[in-house]
N, C-alpha and C positions, 0 to 999 in steps of 0.2 A: 862879199857875198850878200851884203845888205841890199844892193841894187838888184841882185838876183832874186831876192824874195818878193818883189813887188807883185809879180803876176800870181805867184802861188798863194800869197796872203790875200790878194784880191778874190781869187777863186775859192779859197777855203778860209774865210775870215774868222769863223767860230773856232778854228783849230790853230790860231796863230801861236799860241804858247807851246803846243805840242809840236808844231812844225819847227820852231826854233830849237826845241830840245832835241828833236831827231836829227836835224841837220848838224848840230854840234856833236852828236854822239854816234851817229850811224853814217858811215862813208857811203853805203849803198843808197841811202835815202838822200843824202847830199848830192850824189851824182844824178839821181832821179829828178831832183828839183832843178839842177843845172840843165839837164836835158829838156825839161819842161819849159824853162825860160828860153833856151835856144830855139826850141820849136815855135814858141809864141812869136819871137822876133822874126823867124823865117816865114811864118804864116802871114804876119803883117806885111813883111817886105813883098811877098808874092801877090798879096791882095791889093797892093798899090802898083804893081808892075803892069806894063803894057806889053810885055813879051809874049810871044806866041804860046809858050808853054805855062804861062801864068795860072790858067784855070786848072790845069792838071796838078801843079804844084800846090795850089791853095787846097784842093781836095786832099792831096797826100798829107800835108801838114796838119789839116783839121782832124784827119784820122789819127795821126800820131799824137796830137794834143789830147783827143779823147781817150786814147789807150793810156797815156801817161797819167791823166786825171783819174782814171780807174785804179791804176797802180798806186798812186798817191793816197787815194781814198782808202784802198785795202790796207796800206801801211798804217794809216791813221786809225782805222778801225781795230787793228791788231793791238793797239796800246792797252 
């Protein structure tokens, strides 16, 4: 999971300790972080793609990333 933490720790650097604790103790938060990492990778992939649907996919994944960031932020604030 360490490699999966890169994006979330980059986005929420002040919360690194809380993130590590929640990932270890909360399966739902762990899944949320995995989803976030997967969406970041997909967003980057489509951002470099020349496929006809790339622009649509970039928008979709950007929206998903923003929604996941809100969920992660809410979980961190609830501590």
